[in-house]
N, C-alpha and C positions, 0 to 999 in steps of 0.2 A: 347170149342171154336175151330175154324178152322184156320189152317195155310196154306197159299199157298206156294208151294215149286216147284222150277224148278230143275230137276236133269240133271247133265251133267256127261259124262265120258271123262276123259282127260288122254291121255297116254304121258308120258315123258320117253323115253328110255324103260327100262324094267318095269317101274312102271306105273300102271293105278290107277287113283284117281277118286273116286266118289264124286262129288261136289254137294251139296244141297244149292241152292240159295233161300233165304227166300224173299217172296213177302210181300206186305203190308208195315207196318212201315212208313206210310206216314208222320206222325208227330213224327219223332225221329231224333235226332242229337247226334253225338259223337265227342268229342274233346279231344285232348291230351293237358293238361294244364301244362305240364312239371313236376309238382310236384304231380299231381293226374289226374285221368281220369274222365271226366264229360259227362254225358248223360242227354238229356232232352227228355221227352216223354209225350204224352197225354194219356188218360186212355186206349184207344184201343191199342196204340203202347206199353204201359206197359204190357198188356196181351200178345201181339204178341211177345214181347221180352222174356217174361217168357216161352212161348211155344217154341221159337227158342232154348233157353238154355236147355229146357227139351228134345228137339229133339236131341241136341248134346249129352246129357247124354245117350240117347237110341240108338245112331247111332255111335258106336265106330269105324266103318270102313269108316266113311264119313267125309268130310270137310264141315262144315256148315258156309255159308257165309251170312253176314248181310250187304248189301250195304247201308251205311248211309251217305256217304260223300256228295253226290249231292242231296239235298232235295229242294223241291219247297217252303217250308214254314219254319219259325223259330218262337220260342216263342216270343210273343208280348212283346216288351220293354226289352228283355234280352240283357245284355252286353256280347256278345259271344266273344271268342278268335278270333285271326286272322283266316281267312278262310283256310290258308294253313295247319292249325293244325287239320282240320277235318279228321276223321278216319272212315274206315270200321271196322267190326269185323269179325274174322275168328276163329271158335271154333272147336277143334279137340281133340280126345283121344290121350294121350301120347304114347300109344302102336303103333300108326301109324309111329312114329319116322319121322314125316314130317318136313324137313328143311324149315324154314321160307323163306330162299333164293329162293326156288322154286315157291313161291306163285305168283309172278308177271307173270311168264310164264304160270302157270296153269290157272290163271284168263284170260290171253289173249287168250289162246287156247280154253277155254270154250265158248267164244263168247256169243251170245244171244240165239241161238237155244238150245232146250233141251226139255225133256218130263215134262209135267205139272202134279203135284200131289196135293192132299189136305190131310193134316194130321189133325186128330181130337184129342183133349185133353179134359178131364173132370177135375173138381175141385179135384176129388179124386186122380188124377194122380200126383198131387203136394204134396210133403211131408208137414205134419203138424208140428207145433213147437215141440210137444213132440216126434216126430219121428226123429228129426234132430240132436240130441246130437251125437257127434262123439268121442267116447273114443279114446284117444291116439293122437288126432289131433295136440297137442302141443309137442309131442315127436319128437326128432330128426330123429327117424327111420320112421316116417310117410311119405308115398310116394304118397299120393293122391292129393297133393296141385296143384292149378293152377299156371302156369308159363307164363310169358308174354315176347313176343318179338315183334319187329315191322318190317314190310316189305311192301314196295310199298303202303304207306299211309294206312296201315292196322294194327290193333292191333291183333296179333296172340296169342290166349290163348289156351294152351294145359294142359290137366290134366285128371283125371279119371272121371267116371260118377258121383261120389259123390259130388264134389264141383259144377259141372254144375247143378245137380238137386237141391242142396241146394240154389244156387243163383236163380234158376228158381222160387222156392217157395217164395223168398223175392220179386221178381219182380211181382209175381202174387198177393201177399199181397198188394203191392203198388197199383196195378190196382183196387183191391177191396176197399182199403182206399180212393182212388181218386173218386170212384163212389159216395161216400157220402160227397164230398167236393164241395162247390159252387165256381164258377169261381172267385167271388169278395171277398171271405173270407180273402184273404191275408195269408192263412195258408201255411206253408212250409211242403210239403209232399214229402218224399224221401225214398230211400233204399240205403244202402251202403254195398259194399263188402270190408271188412276191414281186413288188415293183422293180426289183433288181433284174428280173428276167428280161426286161425290155418289152414285154408283151402287155403290160398294164400302163395306163396313163399315170403320170407321176402323182397326180392328185388322188388316185385310187389307193385306199389303204390295203394292207396285207389281208389276205383271206386265209384263215387257218381252219382246216378240216380235220377233226380228230375222230379216231375210231374208238368206240365204246362198246364193249361186248355185252354188258349187263344193263338192262333197262327196267324201269318200274312205272306203274300207272301214275299219271298226273293227278294230284289231289283235286277235288272239286273246287276248292277255294283258290286254285291257281298253282 
């Protein structure tokens, strides 16, 4: 599959940041429900979400931005949280030591201009179930876990390539499962990033990603 990306270079003082803003994701929403994180996607957006997380796994020197707050569509009939809880996602390698407090200024300076790129992924690029066992993930010394912070209406997730690639595989599996699901079956199809996996910091809430086949325009009043 192909992922559209806009590259920006942003300088703040002595630091220069490479920002990769992901296009597509037309039918995708992310909300902070206080106790957990909820995403809704159609099949195409599930595959694009998977590709974006794999891009983060392979781009340890970049900030990967998924602009999800302002969407033109929403899942048909879904009881969504209050609009002010809508969130973007920012994915980055922990070695960047990027303070979430800088995100608002980086985003503002990036603006809309940037260089356009297309990144291609194959099914073989995503880990298979038998490749994904992580020895030692539940040990206290394990340092590859995803960590969550929030800044400027954005969920900032930092970690190593390992949990990003593992989550990408889950999201790709969701897209493949959704391909065989009819819109009116009433079947709940989802993927979850769970603290019990050992790949999330214990303070990070569960992330629930649900497939929704049918979408409708967002009313002008929200």
